[in-house]
mmCIF file as Biopython writes it, N, C-alpha, C and O atoms, coordinates in Angstrom:
data_model
#
loop_
_atom_site.group_PDB
_atom_site.id
_atom_site.type_symbol
_atom_site.label_atom_id
_atom_site.label_alt_id
_atom_site.label_comp_id
_atom_site.label_asym_id
_atom_site.label_entity_id
_atom_site.label_seq_id
_atom_site.pdbx_PDB_ins_code
_atom_site.Cartn_x
_atom_site.Cartn_y
_atom_site.Cartn_z
_atom_site.occupancy
_atom_site.B_iso_or_equiv
_atom_site.auth_seq_id
_atom_site.auth_asym_id
_atom_site.pdbx_PDB_model_num
ATOM 1   N N  . MET A ? 1  ? 237.579 155.597 47.245 1.0 0.0 1  A 1 
ATOM 2   C CA . MET A ? 1  ? 236.278 156.200 47.031 1.0 0.0 1  A 1 
ATOM 3   C C  . MET A ? 1  ? 235.391 155.253 46.242 1.0 0.0 1  A 1 
ATOM 4   O O  . MET A ? 1  ? 235.842 154.614 45.291 1.0 0.0 1  A 1 
ATOM 5   N N  . THR A ? 2  ? 234.169 155.167 46.627 1.0 0.0 2  A 1 
ATOM 6   C CA . THR A ? 2  ? 233.240 154.291 45.921 1.0 0.0 2  A 1 
ATOM 7   C C  . THR A ? 2  ? 232.309 155.067 45.013 1.0 0.0 2  A 1 
ATOM 8   O O  . THR A ? 2  ? 231.419 154.472 44.404 1.0 0.0 2  A 1 
ATOM 9   N N  . GLY A ? 3  ? 232.480 156.352 44.902 1.0 0.0 3  A 1 
ATOM 10  C CA . GLY A ? 3  ? 231.640 157.134 43.998 1.0 0.0 3  A 1 
ATOM 11  C C  . GLY A ? 3  ? 230.459 157.766 44.702 1.0 0.0 3  A 1 
ATOM 12  O O  . GLY A ? 3  ? 230.490 158.042 45.901 1.0 0.0 3  A 1 
ATOM 13  N N  . ARG A ? 4  ? 229.424 157.984 43.924 1.0 0.0 4  A 1 
ATOM 14  C CA . ARG A ? 4  ? 228.247 158.660 44.457 1.0 0.0 4  A 1 
ATOM 15  C C  . ARG A ? 4  ? 227.405 157.744 45.330 1.0 0.0 4  A 1 
ATOM 16  O O  . ARG A ? 4  ? 227.403 156.523 45.169 1.0 0.0 4  A 1 
ATOM 17  N N  . VAL A ? 5  ? 226.696 158.363 46.251 1.0 0.0 5  A 1 
ATOM 18  C CA . VAL A ? 5  ? 225.801 157.637 47.142 1.0 0.0 5  A 1 
ATOM 19  C C  . VAL A ? 5  ? 224.376 157.861 46.653 1.0 0.0 5  A 1 
ATOM 20  O O  . VAL A ? 5  ? 223.987 159.002 46.405 1.0 0.0 5  A 1 
ATOM 21  N N  . PRO A ? 6  ? 223.591 156.801 46.510 1.0 0.0 6  A 1 
ATOM 22  C CA . PRO A ? 6  ? 222.194 156.997 46.116 1.0 0.0 6  A 1 
ATOM 23  C C  . PRO A ? 6  ? 221.458 157.840 47.155 1.0 0.0 6  A 1 
ATOM 24  O O  . PRO A ? 6  ? 221.711 157.728 48.354 1.0 0.0 6  A 1 
ATOM 25  N N  . TYR A ? 7  ? 220.556 158.675 46.683 1.0 0.0 7  A 1 
ATOM 26  C CA . TYR A ? 7  ? 219.832 159.577 47.574 1.0 0.0 7  A 1 
ATOM 27  C C  . TYR A ? 7  ? 219.036 158.799 48.620 1.0 0.0 7  A 1 
ATOM 28  O O  . TYR A ? 7  ? 218.952 159.231 49.770 1.0 0.0 7  A 1 
ATOM 29  N N  . ASP A ? 8  ? 218.458 157.674 48.248 1.0 0.0 8  A 1 
ATOM 30  C CA . ASP A ? 8  ? 217.677 156.879 49.200 1.0 0.0 8  A 1 
ATOM 31  C C  . ASP A ? 8  ? 218.545 156.382 50.352 1.0 0.0 8  A 1 
ATOM 32  O O  . ASP A ? 8  ? 218.107 156.387 51.502 1.0 0.0 8  A 1 
ATOM 33  N N  . ASP A ? 9  ? 219.768 155.956 50.055 1.0 0.0 9  A 1 
ATOM 34  C CA . ASP A ? 9  ? 220.681 155.505 51.113 1.0 0.0 9  A 1 
ATOM 35  C C  . ASP A ? 9  ? 221.064 156.653 52.037 1.0 0.0 9  A 1 
ATOM 36  O O  . ASP A ? 9  ? 221.123 156.485 53.255 1.0 0.0 9  A 1 
ATOM 37  N N  . TYR A ? 10 ? 221.322 157.819 51.453 1.0 0.0 10 A 1 
ATOM 38  C CA . TYR A ? 10 ? 221.680 158.994 52.248 1.0 0.0 10 A 1 
ATOM 39  C C  . TYR A ? 10 ? 220.518 159.402 53.151 1.0 0.0 10 A 1 
ATOM 40  O O  . TYR A ? 10 ? 220.709 159.681 54.334 1.0 0.0 10 A 1 
ATOM 41  N N  . LEU A ? 11 ? 219.315 159.434 52.583 1.0 0.0 11 A 1 
ATOM 42  C CA . LEU A ? 11 ? 218.138 159.829 53.345 1.0 0.0 11 A 1 
ATOM 43  C C  . LEU A ? 11 ? 217.876 158.858 54.496 1.0 0.0 11 A 1 
ATOM 44  O O  . LEU A ? 11 ? 217.517 159.278 55.596 1.0 0.0 11 A 1 
ATOM 45  N N  . LEU A ? 12 ? 218.054 157.575 54.244 1.0 0.0 12 A 1 
ATOM 46  C CA . LEU A ? 12 ? 217.871 156.579 55.289 1.0 0.0 12 A 1 
ATOM 47  C C  . LEU A ? 12 ? 218.905 156.753 56.398 1.0 0.0 12 A 1 
ATOM 48  O O  . LEU A ? 12 ? 218.566 156.647 57.577 1.0 0.0 12 A 1 
ATOM 49  N N  . ALA A ? 13 ? 220.149 157.017 56.042 1.0 0.0 13 A 1 
ATOM 50  C CA . ALA A ? 13 ? 221.199 157.218 57.044 1.0 0.0 13 A 1 
ATOM 51  C C  . ALA A ? 13 ? 220.915 158.435 57.911 1.0 0.0 13 A 1 
ATOM 52  O O  . ALA A ? 13 ? 221.121 158.392 59.123 1.0 0.0 13 A 1 
ATOM 53  N N  . VAL A ? 14 ? 220.445 159.515 57.307 1.0 0.0 14 A 1 
ATOM 54  C CA . VAL A ? 14 ? 220.115 160.725 58.070 1.0 0.0 14 A 1 
ATOM 55  C C  . VAL A ? 14 ? 218.950 160.456 59.008 1.0 0.0 14 A 1 
ATOM 56  O O  . VAL A ? 14 ? 218.997 160.841 60.176 1.0 0.0 14 A 1 
ATOM 57  N N  . ALA A ? 15 ? 217.910 159.802 58.518 1.0 0.0 15 A 1 
ATOM 58  C CA . ALA A ? 15 ? 216.733 159.524 59.342 1.0 0.0 15 A 1 
ATOM 59  C C  . ALA A ? 15 ? 217.082 158.635 60.533 1.0 0.0 15 A 1 
ATOM 60  O O  . ALA A ? 15 ? 216.621 158.886 61.646 1.0 0.0 15 A 1 
ATOM 61  N N  . LEU A ? 16 ? 217.887 157.607 60.312 1.0 0.0 16 A 1 
ATOM 62  C CA . LEU A ? 16 ? 218.263 156.716 61.410 1.0 0.0 16 A 1 
ATOM 63  C C  . LEU A ? 16 ? 219.143 157.421 62.433 1.0 0.0 16 A 1 
ATOM 64  O O  . LEU A ? 16 ? 219.016 157.178 63.633 1.0 0.0 16 A 1 
ATOM 65  N N  . THR A ? 17 ? 220.030 158.289 61.970 1.0 0.0 17 A 1 
ATOM 66  C CA . THR A ? 17 ? 220.896 159.026 62.892 1.0 0.0 17 A 1 
ATOM 67  C C  . THR A ? 17 ? 220.090 159.988 63.753 1.0 0.0 17 A 1 
ATOM 68  O O  . THR A ? 17 ? 220.289 160.047 64.966 1.0 0.0 17 A 1 
ATOM 69  N N  . LEU A ? 18 ? 219.183 160.741 63.141 1.0 0.0 18 A 1 
ATOM 70  C CA . LEU A ? 18 ? 218.371 161.683 63.906 1.0 0.0 18 A 1 
ATOM 71  C C  . LEU A ? 18 ? 217.432 160.951 64.855 1.0 0.0 18 A 1 
ATOM 72  O O  . LEU A ? 18 ? 217.186 161.425 65.964 1.0 0.0 18 A 1 
ATOM 73  N N  . ALA A ? 19 ? 216.908 159.809 64.441 1.0 0.0 19 A 1 
ATOM 74  C CA . ALA A ? 19 ? 216.038 159.028 65.322 1.0 0.0 19 A 1 
ATOM 75  C C  . ALA A ? 19 ? 216.817 158.503 66.522 1.0 0.0 19 A 1 
ATOM 76  O O  . ALA A ? 19 ? 216.278 158.434 67.627 1.0 0.0 19 A 1 
ATOM 77  N N  . ARG A ? 20 ? 218.082 158.133 66.318 1.0 0.0 20 A 1 
ATOM 78  C CA . ARG A ? 20 ? 218.914 157.665 67.425 1.0 0.0 20 A 1 
ATOM 79  C C  . ARG A ? 20 ? 219.193 158.784 68.414 1.0 0.0 20 A 1 
ATOM 80  O O  . ARG A ? 20 ? 219.180 158.557 69.624 1.0 0.0 20 A 1 
ATOM 81  N N  . ARG A ? 21 ? 219.441 159.972 67.924 1.0 0.0 21 A 1 
ATOM 82  C CA . ARG A ? 21 ? 219.824 161.084 68.799 1.0 0.0 21 A 1 
ATOM 83  C C  . ARG A ? 21 ? 218.636 161.751 69.472 1.0 0.0 21 A 1 
ATOM 84  O O  . ARG A ? 21 ? 218.795 162.349 70.537 1.0 0.0 21 A 1 
ATOM 85  N N  . HIS A ? 22 ? 217.461 161.667 68.887 1.0 0.0 22 A 1 
ATOM 86  C CA . HIS A ? 22 ? 216.313 162.442 69.371 1.0 0.0 22 A 1 
ATOM 87  C C  . HIS A ? 22 ? 215.122 161.558 69.686 1.0 0.0 22 A 1 
ATOM 88  O O  . HIS A ? 22 ? 214.056 161.709 69.089 1.0 0.0 22 A 1 
ATOM 89  N N  . ARG A ? 23 ? 215.298 160.641 70.616 1.0 0.0 23 A 1 
ATOM 90  C CA . ARG A ? 23 ? 214.126 159.886 71.039 1.0 0.0 23 A 1 
ATOM 91  C C  . ARG A ? 23 ? 213.847 160.214 72.500 1.0 0.0 23 A 1 
ATOM 92  O O  . ARG A ? 23 ? 214.767 160.491 73.269 1.0 0.0 23 A 1 
ATOM 93  N N  . PRO A ? 24 ? 212.582 160.182 72.873 1.0 0.0 24 A 1 
ATOM 94  C CA . PRO A ? 24 ? 212.229 160.516 74.254 1.0 0.0 24 A 1 
ATOM 95  C C  . PRO A ? 24 ? 212.736 159.464 75.238 1.0 0.0 24 A 1 
ATOM 96  O O  . PRO A ? 24 ? 212.647 158.264 74.979 1.0 0.0 24 A 1 
ATOM 97  N N  . VAL A ? 25 ? 213.261 159.923 76.356 1.0 0.0 25 A 1 
ATOM 98  C CA . VAL A ? 25 ? 213.705 159.046 77.441 1.0 0.0 25 A 1 
ATOM 99  C C  . VAL A ? 25 ? 213.208 159.626 78.762 1.0 0.0 25 A 1 
ATOM 100 O O  . VAL A ? 25 ? 212.901 160.814 78.854 1.0 0.0 25 A 1 
ATOM 101 N N  . TRP A ? 26 ? 213.133 158.782 79.772 1.0 0.0 26 A 1 
ATOM 102 C CA . TRP A ? 26 ? 212.682 159.226 81.083 1.0 0.0 26 A 1 
ATOM 103 C C  . TRP A ? 26 ? 213.842 159.847 81.850 1.0 0.0 26 A 1 
ATOM 104 O O  . TRP A ? 26 ? 214.923 159.264 81.931 1.0 0.0 26 A 1 
ATOM 105 N N  . SER A ? 27 ? 213.614 161.030 82.411 1.0 0.0 27 A 1 
ATOM 106 C CA . SER A ? 27 ? 214.617 161.703 83.228 1.0 0.0 27 A 1 
ATOM 107 C C  . SER A ? 27 ? 214.219 161.574 84.695 1.0 0.0 27 A 1 
ATOM 108 O O  . SER A ? 27 ? 213.187 162.096 85.117 1.0 0.0 27 A 1 
ATOM 109 N N  . TRP A ? 28 ? 215.050 160.871 85.467 1.0 0.0 28 A 1 
ATOM 110 C CA . TRP A ? 28 ? 214.759 160.722 86.890 1.0 0.0 28 A 1 
ATOM 111 C C  . TRP A ? 28 ? 215.015 162.018 87.641 1.0 0.0 28 A 1 
ATOM 112 O O  . TRP A ? 28 ? 214.429 162.243 88.700 1.0 0.0 28 A 1 
ATOM 113 N N  . GLN A ? 29 ? 215.881 162.872 87.109 1.0 0.0 29 A 1 
ATOM 114 C CA . GLN A ? 29 ? 216.159 164.147 87.768 1.0 0.0 29 A 1 
ATOM 115 C C  . GLN A ? 29 ? 215.020 165.136 87.564 1.0 0.0 29 A 1 
ATOM 116 O O  . GLN A ? 29 ? 214.636 165.846 88.494 1.0 0.0 29 A 1 
ATOM 117 N N  . ARG A ? 30 ? 214.483 165.184 86.355 1.0 0.0 30 A 1 
ATOM 118 C CA . ARG A ? 30 ? 213.390 166.123 86.061 1.0 0.0 30 A 1 
ATOM 119 C C  . ARG A ? 30 ? 212.014 165.503 86.260 1.0 0.0 30 A 1 
ATOM 120 O O  . ARG A ? 30 ? 211.002 166.204 86.273 1.0 0.0 30 A 1 
ATOM 121 N N  . TRP A ? 31 ? 211.984 164.161 86.419 1.0 0.0 31 A 1 
ATOM 122 C CA . TRP A ? 31 ? 210.756 163.415 86.662 1.0 0.0 31 A 1 
ATOM 123 C C  . TRP A ? 31 ? 209.739 163.599 85.542 1.0 0.0 31 A 1 
ATOM 124 O O  . TRP A ? 31 ? 208.547 163.797 85.778 1.0 0.0 31 A 1 
ATOM 125 N N  . ARG A ? 32 ? 210.245 163.528 84.329 1.0 0.0 32 A 1 
ATOM 126 C CA . ARG A ? 32 ? 209.409 163.607 83.123 1.0 0.0 32 A 1 
ATOM 127 C C  . ARG A ? 32 ? 210.228 163.124 81.935 1.0 0.0 32 A 1 
ATOM 128 O O  . ARG A ? 32 ? 211.425 162.862 82.052 1.0 0.0 32 A 1 
ATOM 129 N N  . ARG A ? 33 ? 209.566 163.011 80.797 1.0 0.0 33 A 1 
ATOM 130 C CA . ARG A ? 33 ? 210.247 162.565 79.583 1.0 0.0 33 A 1 
ATOM 131 C C  . ARG A ? 33 ? 210.921 163.754 78.909 1.0 0.0 33 A 1 
ATOM 132 O O  . ARG A ? 33 ? 210.320 164.816 78.750 1.0 0.0 33 A 1 
ATOM 133 N N  . ILE A ? 34 ? 212.173 163.562 78.518 1.0 0.0 34 A 1 
ATOM 134 C CA . ILE A ? 34 ? 212.932 164.574 77.794 1.0 0.0 34 A 1 
ATOM 135 C C  . ILE A ? 34 ? 213.540 163.920 76.563 1.0 0.0 34 A 1 
ATOM 136 O O  . ILE A ? 34 ? 213.504 162.699 76.418 1.0 0.0 34 A 1 
ATOM 137 N N  . CYS A ? 35 ? 214.092 164.728 75.686 1.0 0.0 35 A 1 
ATOM 138 C CA . CYS A ? 35 ? 214.775 164.210 74.510 1.0 0.0 35 A 1 
ATOM 139 C C  . CYS A ? 35 ? 216.115 163.612 74.940 1.0 0.0 35 A 1 
ATOM 140 O O  . CYS A ? 35 ? 216.713 164.052 75.922 1.0 0.0 35 A 1 
ATOM 141 N N  . ARG A ? 36 ? 216.574 162.617 74.206 1.0 0.0 36 A 1 
ATOM 142 C CA . ARG A ? 36 ? 217.838 161.963 74.543 1.0 0.0 36 A 1 
ATOM 143 C C  . ARG A ? 36 ? 219.016 162.935 74.481 1.0 0.0 36 A 1 
ATOM 144 O O  . ARG A ? 36 ? 220.019 162.727 75.163 1.0 0.0 36 A 1 
ATOM 145 N N  . CYS A ? 37 ? 218.911 163.995 73.673 1.0 0.0 37 A 1 
ATOM 146 C CA . CYS A ? 37 ? 220.003 164.969 73.590 1.0 0.0 37 A 1 
ATOM 147 C C  . CYS A ? 37 ? 220.024 165.901 74.800 1.0 0.0 37 A 1 
ATOM 148 O O  . CYS A ? 37 ? 220.962 166.684 74.956 1.0 0.0 37 A 1 
ATOM 149 N N  . GLY A ? 38 ? 218.997 165.828 75.667 1.0 0.0 38 A 1 
ATOM 150 C CA . GLY A ? 38 ? 218.969 166.631 76.879 1.0 0.0 38 A 1 
ATOM 151 C C  . GLY A ? 38 ? 218.005 167.793 76.842 1.0 0.0 38 A 1 
ATOM 152 O O  . GLY A ? 38 ? 217.812 168.456 77.861 1.0 0.0 38 A 1 
ATOM 153 N N  . ALA A ? 39 ? 217.393 168.065 75.704 1.0 0.0 39 A 1 
ATOM 154 C CA . ALA A ? 39 ? 216.470 169.189 75.574 1.0 0.0 39 A 1 
ATOM 155 C C  . ALA A ? 39 ? 215.062 168.771 75.994 1.0 0.0 39 A 1 
ATOM 156 O O  . ALA A ? 39 ? 214.723 167.588 76.001 1.0 0.0 39 A 1 
ATOM 157 N N  . ASP A ? 40 ? 214.253 169.771 76.344 1.0 0.0 40 A 1 
ATOM 158 C CA . ASP A ? 40 ? 212.852 169.499 76.646 1.0 0.0 40 A 1 
ATOM 159 C C  . ASP A ? 40 ? 212.122 169.131 75.369 1.0 0.0 40 A 1 
ATOM 160 O O  . ASP A ? 40 ? 212.516 169.539 74.277 1.0 0.0 40 A 1 
ATOM 161 N N  . LEU A ? 41 ? 211.058 168.360 75.512 1.0 0.0 41 A 1 
ATOM 162 C CA . LEU A ? 41 ? 210.237 168.005 74.354 1.0 0.0 41 A 1 
ATOM 163 C C  . LEU A ? 41 ? 209.250 169.119 74.069 1.0 0.0 41 A 1 
ATOM 164 O O  . LEU A ? 41 ? 208.801 169.747 75.027 1.0 0.0 41 A 1 
ATOM 165 N N  . PRO A ? 42 ? 208.882 169.412 72.860 1.0 0.0 42 A 1 
ATOM 166 C CA . PRO A ? 42 ? 209.463 168.847 71.644 1.0 0.0 42 A 1 
ATOM 167 C C  . PRO A ? 42 ? 210.851 169.426 71.380 1.0 0.0 42 A 1 
ATOM 168 O O  . PRO A ? 42 ? 211.070 170.630 71.514 1.0 0.0 42 A 1 
ATOM 169 N N  . CYS A ? 43 ? 211.770 168.561 71.009 1.0 0.0 43 A 1 
ATOM 170 C CA . CYS A ? 43 ? 213.157 168.958 70.803 1.0 0.0 43 A 1 
ATOM 171 C C  . CYS A ? 43 ? 213.306 169.692 69.476 1.0 0.0 43 A 1 
ATOM 172 O O  . CYS A ? 43 ? 212.866 169.208 68.433 1.0 0.0 43 A 1 
ATOM 173 N N  . ARG A ? 44 ? 213.920 170.844 69.528 1.0 0.0 44 A 1 
ATOM 174 C CA . ARG A ? 44 ? 214.177 171.602 68.307 1.0 0.0 44 A 1 
ATOM 175 C C  . ARG A ? 44 ? 215.672 171.798 68.087 1.0 0.0 44 A 1 
ATOM 176 O O  . ARG A ? 44 ? 216.091 172.680 67.337 1.0 0.0 44 A 1 
ATOM 177 N N  . ALA A ? 45 ? 216.466 170.968 68.749 1.0 0.0 45 A 1 
ATOM 178 C CA . ALA A ? 45 ? 217.920 171.069 68.594 1.0 0.0 45 A 1 
ATOM 179 C C  . ALA A ? 45 ? 218.317 170.681 67.182 1.0 0.0 45 A 1 
ATOM 180 O O  . ALA A ? 45 ? 217.737 169.772 66.589 1.0 0.0 45 A 1 
ATOM 181 N N  . ARG A ? 46 ? 219.299 171.370 66.655 1.0 0.0 46 A 1 
ATOM 182 C CA . ARG A ? 46 ? 219.775 171.078 65.306 1.0 0.0 46 A 1 
ATOM 183 C C  . ARG A ? 46 ? 221.116 170.379 65.411 1.0 0.0 46 A 1 
ATOM 184 O O  . ARG A ? 46 ? 222.058 170.895 66.012 1.0 0.0 46 A 1 
ATOM 185 N N  . HIS A ? 47 ? 221.188 169.213 64.824 1.0 0.0 47 A 1 
ATOM 186 C CA . HIS A ? 47 ? 222.424 168.448 64.826 1.0 0.0 47 A 1 
ATOM 187 C C  . HIS A ? 47 ? 222.972 168.367 63.419 1.0 0.0 47 A 1 
ATOM 188 O O  . HIS A ? 47 ? 222.232 168.458 62.440 1.0 0.0 47 A 1 
ATOM 189 N N  . ARG A ? 48 ? 224.264 168.198 63.331 1.0 0.0 48 A 1 
ATOM 190 C CA . ARG A ? 48 ? 224.892 168.039 62.023 1.0 0.0 48 A 1 
ATOM 191 C C  . ARG A ? 48 ? 224.434 166.741 61.392 1.0 0.0 48 A 1 
ATOM 192 O O  . ARG A ? 48 ? 224.268 165.730 62.074 1.0 0.0 48 A 1 
ATOM 193 N N  . ILE A ? 49 ? 224.233 166.774 60.108 1.0 0.0 49 A 1 
ATOM 194 C CA . ILE A ? 49 ? 223.813 165.588 59.373 1.0 0.0 49 A 1 
ATOM 195 C C  . ILE A ? 49 ? 225.058 164.815 58.969 1.0 0.0 49 A 1 
ATOM 196 O O  . ILE A ? 49 ? 226.022 165.411 58.488 1.0 0.0 49 A 1 
ATOM 197 N N  . PRO A ? 50 ? 225.056 163.493 59.154 1.0 0.0 50 A 1 
ATOM 198 C CA . PRO A ? 50 ? 226.247 162.705 58.840 1.0 0.0 50 A 1 
ATOM 199 C C  . PRO A ? 50 ? 226.496 162.635 57.344 1.0 0.0 50 A 1 
ATOM 200 O O  . PRO A ? 50 ? 225.650 162.153 56.590 1.0 0.0 50 A 1 
ATOM 201 N N  . ILE A ? 51 ? 227.643 163.109 56.921 1.0 0.0 51 A 1 
ATOM 202 C CA . ILE A ? 51 ? 227.989 163.076 55.507 1.0 0.0 51 A 1 
ATOM 203 C C  . ILE A ? 51 ? 228.910 161.891 55.229 1.0 0.0 51 A 1 
ATOM 204 O O  . ILE A ? 51 ? 228.713 161.161 54.258 1.0 0.0 51 A 1 
ATOM 205 N N  . ARG A ? 52 ? 229.910 161.705 56.078 1.0 0.0 52 A 1 
ATOM 206 C CA . ARG A ? 52 ? 230.850 160.605 55.854 1.0 0.0 52 A 1 
ATOM 207 C C  . ARG A ? 52 ? 230.185 159.274 56.158 1.0 0.0 52 A 1 
ATOM 208 O O  . ARG A ? 52 ? 229.343 159.183 57.051 1.0 0.0 52 A 1 
ATOM 209 N N  . ARG A ? 53 ? 230.554 158.264 55.432 1.0 0.0 53 A 1 
ATOM 210 C CA . ARG A ? 53 ? 229.937 156.952 55.612 1.0 0.0 53 A 1 
ATOM 211 C C  . ARG A ? 53 ? 230.310 156.307 56.938 1.0 0.0 53 A 1 
ATOM 212 O O  . ARG A ? 53 ? 229.638 155.373 57.374 1.0 0.0 53 A 1 
ATOM 213 N N  . GLY A ? 54 ? 231.352 156.777 57.579 1.0 0.0 54 A 1 
ATOM 214 C CA . GLY A ? 54 ? 231.720 156.224 58.871 1.0 0.0 54 A 1 
ATOM 215 C C  . GLY A ? 54 ? 230.668 156.451 59.938 1.0 0.0 54 A 1 
ATOM 216 O O  . GLY A ? 54 ? 230.599 155.700 60.911 1.0 0.0 54 A 1 
ATOM 217 N N  . PHE A ? 55 ? 229.846 157.479 59.767 1.0 0.0 55 A 1 
ATOM 218 C CA . PHE A ? 55 ? 228.793 157.778 60.722 1.0 0.0 55 A 1 
ATOM 219 C C  . PHE A ? 55 ? 227.513 157.014 60.431 1.0 0.0 55 A 1 
ATOM 220 O O  . PHE A ? 55 ? 226.605 156.999 61.262 1.0 0.0 55 A 1 
ATOM 221 N N  . TRP A ? 56 ? 227.421 156.391 59.287 1.0 0.0 56 A 1 
ATOM 222 C CA . TRP A ? 56 ? 226.184 155.727 58.893 1.0 0.0 56 A 1 
ATOM 223 C C  . TRP A ? 56 ? 225.979 154.469 59.714 1.0 0.0 56 A 1 
ATOM 224 O O  . TRP A ? 56 ? 226.923 153.704 59.910 1.0 0.0 56 A 1 
ATOM 225 N N  . PRO A ? 57 ? 224.767 154.236 60.198 1.0 0.0 57 A 1 
ATOM 226 C CA . PRO A ? 57 ? 224.506 153.001 60.935 1.0 0.0 57 A 1 
ATOM 227 C C  . PRO A ? 57 ? 224.551 151.795 60.013 1.0 0.0 57 A 1 
ATOM 228 O O  . PRO A ? 57 ? 224.075 151.852 58.879 1.0 0.0 57 A 1 
ATOM 229 N N  . GLY A ? 58 ? 225.120 150.711 60.500 1.0 0.0 58 A 1 
ATOM 230 C CA . GLY A ? 58 ? 225.150 149.479 59.727 1.0 0.0 58 A 1 
ATOM 231 C C  . GLY A ? 58 ? 226.297 149.362 58.754 1.0 0.0 58 A 1 
ATOM 232 O O  . GLY A ? 58 ? 226.408 148.349 58.064 1.0 0.0 58 A 1 
ATOM 233 N N  . GLU A ? 59 ? 227.150 150.358 58.673 1.0 0.0 59 A 1 
ATOM 234 C CA . GLU A ? 59 ? 228.287 150.301 57.756 1.0 0.0 59 A 1 
ATOM 235 C C  . GLU A ? 59 ? 229.470 149.647 58.462 1.0 0.0 59 A 1 
ATOM 236 O O  . GLU A ? 59 ? 229.854 150.065 59.554 1.0 0.0 59 A 1 
ATOM 237 N N  . GLU A ? 60 ? 230.039 148.633 57.846 1.0 0.0 60 A 1 
ATOM 238 C CA . GLU A ? 60 ? 231.208 147.968 58.398 1.0 0.0 60 A 1 
ATOM 239 C C  . GLU A ? 60 ? 232.474 148.635 57.868 1.0 0.0 60 A 1 
ATOM 240 O O  . GLU A ? 60 ? 232.499 149.176 56.762 1.0 0.0 60 A 1 
ATOM 241 N N  . GLN A ? 61 ? 233.510 148.582 58.676 1.0 0.0 61 A 1 
ATOM 242 C CA . GLN A ? 61 ? 234.798 149.127 58.248 1.0 0.0 61 A 1 
ATOM 243 C C  . GLN A ? 61 ? 235.410 148.208 57.207 1.0 0.0 61 A 1 
ATOM 244 O O  . GLN A ? 61 ? 235.386 146.987 57.364 1.0 0.0 61 A 1 
ATOM 245 N N  . GLU A ? 62 ? 235.958 148.779 56.149 1.0 0.0 62 A 1 
ATOM 246 C CA . GLU A ? 62 ? 236.576 147.974 55.095 1.0 0.0 62 A 1 
ATOM 247 C C  . GLU A ? 62 ? 238.071 147.919 55.255 1.0 0.0 62 A 1 
ATOM 248 O O  . GLU A ? 62 ? 238.755 147.283 54.453 1.0 0.0 62 A 1 
#
């Protein structure tokens, strides 16, 4: 264990994870832009927030 995580680091990890999961992409089947998670825009899907550091982008395995 490395102890506590600074709030700024946690907030950045959450923002990057949600941005990765919820960006608009083109759907050739629906012939319009949809959310990457599969929902119609605007996406209101609720995803779990990454708590463990293994889910954080940019973290290398030790």
